[in-house]
C-alpha positions as CSV (number, residue, x, y, z in Angstrom):
1,X,100.1,114.2,119.7
2,X,98.0,117.2,121.9
3,X,100.3,117.6,125.0
4,X,104.1,117.7,124.8
5,X,104.3,114.7,127.4
6,X,102.3,112.6,125.1
7,X,105.7,111.8,123.9
8,X,107.4,110.3,126.5
9,X,107.2,107.6,129.7
10,X,109.0,109.2,132.0
11,X,109.4,112.7,133.7
12,X,112.4,113.3,135.9
13,X,111.6,116.6,137.6
14,X,114.5,118.6,139.1
15,X,113.1,120.2,142.6
16,X,114.3,123.0,143.6
17,X,112.9,125.9,141.1
18,X,111.1,123.4,139.1
19,X,108.6,121.0,141.9
20,X,109.6,123.8,145.2
21,X,111.4,127.4,146.0
22,X,113.2,125.7,149.8
23,X,109.8,124.7,151.3
24,X,106.9,126.0,149.2
25,X,105.7,124.3,146.9
26,X,105.8,126.1,143.2
27,X,101.8,126.4,141.8
28,X,100.4,124.0,140.0
29,X,103.3,121.5,141.0
30,X,101.5,119.0,142.6
31,X,98.7,119.1,140.3
32,X,100.6,118.5,137.4
33,X,102.4,115.5,139.2
34,X,98.5,114.0,140.3
35,X,98.1,114.0,136.9
36,X,100.6,112.3,135.7
37,X,100.3,109.5,137.8
38,X,96.4,109.6,136.6
39,X,97.5,109.5,133.4
40,X,100.2,106.7,134.0
41,X,103.1,108.4,133.5
42,X,106.1,107.3,135.6
43,X,107.4,110.0,137.4
44,X,110.7,110.7,139.0
45,X,112.9,113.5,141.0
46,X,116.6,114.1,140.7
47,X,117.9,116.7,142.7
48,X,121.5,118.0,143.3
49,X,120.9,118.9,146.8
50,X,122.8,117.0,149.5
51,X,121.2,118.3,152.4
52,X,118.7,115.3,153.0
53,X,118.1,112.0,152.0
54,X,115.5,110.3,149.5
55,X,113.1,109.3,152.0
56,X,113.4,112.7,153.5
57,X,113.0,114.4,150.7
58,X,109.7,112.2,149.8
59,X,108.5,112.9,153.4
60,X,109.3,116.8,152.5
61,X,107.0,116.8,148.7
62,X,104.9,114.4,150.5
63,X,103.9,117.2,152.8
64,X,103.8,119.7,150.3
65,X,100.9,118.1,148.6
66,X,103.4,116.2,145.8
67,X,103.1,112.7,144.8
68,X,106.2,111.1,146.1
69,X,108.4,107.8,146.8
70,X,111.7,107.4,148.2
71,X,112.6,105.5,145.4
72,X,111.1,107.9,142.8
73,X,114.2,110.1,144.4
74,X,117.7,110.4,143.4
75,X,120.3,112.5,145.1
76,X,123.7,114.0,144.9
77,X,124.3,112.6,148.2
78,X,123.2,109.3,148.1
79,X,125.2,108.4,144.6
80,X,128.1,110.4,145.8
81,X,128.1,107.5,148.9
82,X,127.9,104.9,146.0
83,X,130.9,106.1,143.7
84,X,132.8,106.5,146.9
85,X,132.1,102.9,148.0
86,X,132.9,101.2,144.3
87,X,136.5,103.2,145.2
88,X,137.1,102.2,148.6
89,X,137.4,99.5,150.8
90,X,134.7,99.1,153.5
91,X,135.0,100.7,156.4
92,X,138.2,103.6,155.1
93,X,137.7,107.1,156.6
94,X,135.5,109.4,154.6
95,X,135.8,113.4,155.4
96,X,131.9,114.8,154.9
97,X,132.1,118.6,154.8
98,X,127.5,118.7,154.1
99,X,124.4,118.0,155.3
100,X,124.0,115.1,158.2
101,X,122.4,113.8,155.4
102,X,125.3,113.2,153.6
103,X,127.2,112.2,156.6
104,X,124.3,109.5,157.1
105,X,124.4,108.1,153.2
106,X,128.1,107.7,153.8
107,X,127.6,105.4,157.1
108,X,125.3,103.2,155.2
109,X,127.7,102.9,152.4
110,X,129.8,101.0,154.3
111,X,132.2,104.0,155.0
112,X,133.1,106.3,157.9
113,X,132.2,109.7,158.6
114,X,135.4,111.1,159.8
115,X,136.2,115.5,160.8
116,X,139.5,116.6,160.8
117,X,142.7,115.7,159.6
118,X,143.9,113.6,161.8
119,X,141.7,111.2,161.0
120,X,143.9,110.0,158.2
121,X,140.4,110.6,155.9
122,X,140.7,108.3,151.8
123,X,138.3,110.9,150.6
124,X,136.7,114.3,150.5
125,X,133.2,114.2,150.4
126,X,131.6,117.7,149.9
127,X,127.9,118.6,149.5
128,X,125.8,121.7,150.8
129,X,125.3,122.3,154.1
130,X,123.5,125.8,156.1
131,X,126.2,124.9,158.5
132,X,129.6,124.2,156.5
133,X,132.2,127.0,157.9
134,X,135.8,128.2,157.9
135,X,136.7,125.4,160.5
136,X,135.1,121.6,158.1
137,X,137.5,123.4,154.9
138,X,140.1,124.4,156.6
139,X,140.2,119.8,157.7
140,X,139.4,119.3,154.1
141,X,141.6,121.4,152.5
142,X,144.7,119.9,154.5
143,X,143.1,116.2,153.5
144,X,143.1,116.8,150.0
145,X,146.3,118.2,149.7
146,X,147.8,115.1,151.9
147,X,146.1,113.2,149.1
148,X,142.4,112.8,150.0
149,X,140.3,112.0,146.4
150,X,138.4,114.4,146.3
151,X,134.7,114.6,145.7
152,X,132.1,117.3,145.0
153,X,127.5,115.9,145.2
154,X,127.9,119.0,142.7
155,X,128.4,122.7,141.8
156,X,125.8,124.1,141.8
157,X,126.8,128.3,142.2
158,X,123.9,129.6,144.0
159,X,120.7,127.8,145.2
160,X,116.5,129.5,144.5
161,X,114.9,130.7,147.0
162,X,112.0,133.2,147.2
163,X,114.5,136.3,148.3
164,X,117.0,135.3,145.0
165,X,119.7,133.1,144.5
166,X,121.2,132.2,147.6
167,X,125.3,130.6,148.0
168,X,124.7,127.0,147.1
169,X,127.3,124.1,146.9
170,X,129.3,125.3,143.8
171,X,130.5,128.6,145.9
172,X,131.4,126.5,149.2
173,X,133.7,124.2,146.2
174,X,135.3,127.7,145.0
175,X,136.4,128.3,148.7
176,X,138.6,125.0,148.0
177,X,139.3,125.6,144.3
178,X,140.8,128.4,145.3
179,X,143.1,127.0,148.5
180,X,143.7,124.9,146.8
181,X,144.1,126.2,143.1
182,X,142.7,122.8,141.4
183,X,139.2,121.2,140.8
184,X,137.2,118.1,142.7
185,X,138.5,114.7,141.8
186,X,134.6,113.9,141.1
187,X,131.5,116.2,140.5
188,X,128.7,113.3,140.9
189,X,125.7,115.8,140.6
190,X,124.1,117.7,137.8
191,X,125.6,118.8,134.4
192,X,126.7,114.8,134.7
193,X,124.4,112.2,133.4
194,X,124.2,109.7,136.1
195,X,121.5,110.9,138.0
196,X,118.9,110.9,135.1
197,X,120.5,107.7,133.2
198,X,120.5,106.3,136.4
199,X,115.9,107.1,137.4
200,X,115.3,105.9,133.4
201,X,117.1,102.7,134.3
202,X,115.2,101.8,137.0
203,X,111.8,103.1,135.3
204,X,112.8,100.8,132.4
205,X,112.3,104.4,130.3
206,X,112.9,104.6,126.5
207,X,111.5,108.1,125.8
208,X,112.7,110.0,129.0
209,X,112.4,113.9,129.7
210,X,113.9,115.9,132.5
211,X,112.2,118.9,133.4
212,X,114.4,121.3,135.3
213,X,114.7,125.2,135.7
214,X,119.0,126.2,135.3
215,X,120.8,125.5,132.1
216,X,123.9,124.6,133.1
217,X,122.9,121.1,135.4
218,X,119.7,120.6,134.2
219,X,119.4,121.0,131.0
220,X,123.1,120.4,130.0
221,X,123.3,117.4,131.9
222,X,120.1,116.2,130.2
223,X,121.6,116.9,127.2
224,X,125.0,114.7,127.3
225,X,122.7,112.0,129.1
226,X,121.0,112.9,125.0
227,X,117.2,113.5,126.7
228,X,114.8,115.9,125.6
229,X,114.3,118.3,127.8
230,X,111.7,121.2,129.2
231,X,113.6,123.9,131.0
232,X,110.3,125.9,133.2
233,X,111.0,129.6,133.8
234,X,110.4,129.2,137.4
235,X,113.6,129.5,138.7
236,X,117.0,130.1,138.4
237,X,117.8,130.1,134.7
238,X,115.4,132.7,132.9
239,X,114.8,134.6,128.9
240,X,118.0,136.3,129.0
241,X,119.9,133.5,130.0
242,X,118.1,131.0,127.6
243,X,118.7,133.3,124.3
244,X,122.6,133.4,125.5
245,X,122.8,129.2,126.3
246,X,125.7,127.9,124.5
247,X,124.7,124.0,122.0
248,X,125.0,121.8,125.0
249,X,122.7,123.8,127.5
250,X,119.6,124.6,124.7
251,X,116.5,122.5,125.8
252,X,114.0,121.1,123.5
253,X,111.2,122.8,125.2
254,X,111.1,125.6,127.2
255,X,107.1,126.8,129.6
256,X,106.4,129.3,132.2
257,X,105.8,126.5,134.4
258,X,105.3,122.8,134.7
259,X,102.0,123.0,133.5
260,X,103.7,123.8,129.7
261,X,103.5,119.2,130.1
262,X,99.9,119.9,129.1
263,X,100.0,122.3,126.5
264,X,100.8,121.1,122.5
265,X,104.5,120.2,122.0
266,X,106.5,123.7,120.9
267,X,109.9,122.8,119.8
268,X,112.6,125.6,119.7
269,X,113.0,125.0,115.8
270,X,113.4,128.3,113.6
271,X,109.5,129.7,112.7
272,X,108.7,133.4,111.7
273,X,104.7,133.4,113.9
274,X,103.8,132.2,116.9
275,X,100.4,133.0,118.9
276,X,100.8,136.5,117.8
277,X,103.9,137.4,117.7
278,X,105.8,137.2,114.6
279,X,109.8,137.9,113.8
280,X,112.0,138.9,110.6
281,X,114.1,137.9,108.4
282,X,116.3,139.8,110.5
283,X,115.7,139.3,114.3
284,X,113.3,142.0,114.8
285,X,110.0,141.0,116.9
286,X,106.5,142.3,116.5
287,X,102.9,141.9,117.9
288,X,102.0,141.0,121.0
289,X,101.2,137.8,122.7
290,X,102.2,135.4,125.8
291,X,106.3,136.3,126.3
292,X,107.0,132.2,126.2
293,X,105.7,132.5,122.6
294,X,107.7,134.9,122.4
295,X,111.2,133.4,123.6
296,X,110.4,130.2,121.3
297,X,110.5,132.6,118.5
298,X,113.4,134.3,119.5
299,X,115.9,131.1,120.7
300,X,116.7,129.4,117.7
301,X,117.0,133.1,115.4
302,X,119.3,134.0,118.5
303,X,121.3,131.2,118.9
304,X,122.2,131.4,114.9
305,X,124.1,134.7,115.7
306,X,121.2,137.1,115.0
307,X,121.2,140.4,116.9
308,X,117.6,140.1,118.3
309,X,115.4,143.4,118.7
310,X,112.1,145.3,118.8
311,X,110.1,146.6,116.0
312,X,106.8,147.1,118.6
313,X,106.1,149.0,121.9
314,X,104.8,145.0,123.0
315,X,108.3,143.4,122.0
316,X,110.4,146.6,123.6
317,X,108.3,146.4,126.3
318,X,109.1,142.6,126.8
319,X,113.1,142.6,125.8
320,X,113.8,145.0,128.2
321,X,111.7,143.5,131.1
322,X,114.1,140.2,129.9
323,X,117.1,142.2,130.1
324,X,117.9,141.3,126.5
325,X,118.0,145.7,125.5
326,X,117.6,148.8,127.6
């Protein structure tokens, strides 16, 4: 096997932080998708962002030069609406906290989007929306306290952006969590496995691979779904996060970006040498080379409880740049 991707028949991409940042494609992402398609490997996109519908996401991707069809896109908004449609009678009122896309998904699922406590909603569905404010959160709090079912599309604390992490839906969910002193009844998106397992089922895939930038959603969701995963370092989670990751958030592979799909596979397993780096038995890193190779060496050691350190100038500079040492 010469390339990591050769061991899989479906690649499930997260979007924000993997394929694009807000509205700008990450370099190499479009080329990677085109290369997968040319090789006959199926592609799917699974996103926790509930502010756009599948067709809108596909159009946005295509506009960035990333090939995508609506039937390849799974959103937490669509999955949340589908869940509520199974649980509630047709036409039931649902208070929507979020963007128009979530409201449209609820309506298309045969339910009635509403905006106030006085509409007696049977459920509250909460997703990210840039214009979500106090007024609609207050209506949601009243409704949940009165007995409405509370469904969160996802609980991502932040969204990646070129300027740094921004508040995500999880931050907005925390407002209601604080006001109500309780958790949502259901969280639909990652790290729950539904988006991943649905993507695999739709593609009839037997060996899916998830590619994500967040340990707490993409990677944990893949682990929960029993899938291999590739963490790319173009979004939220960085080397320090990975070194400290608990078992349920540990990827199978790590790469700088999606080009790692076409490099030889290097599972995160114990080793003593890799790409110019050497690791001693007591966790000291020596040598120099590709920073990702150093990370691949260090992860198994750190996960086993070894305190990692540096014994060369290049290693010291690298660990310091990651925020692992002072």
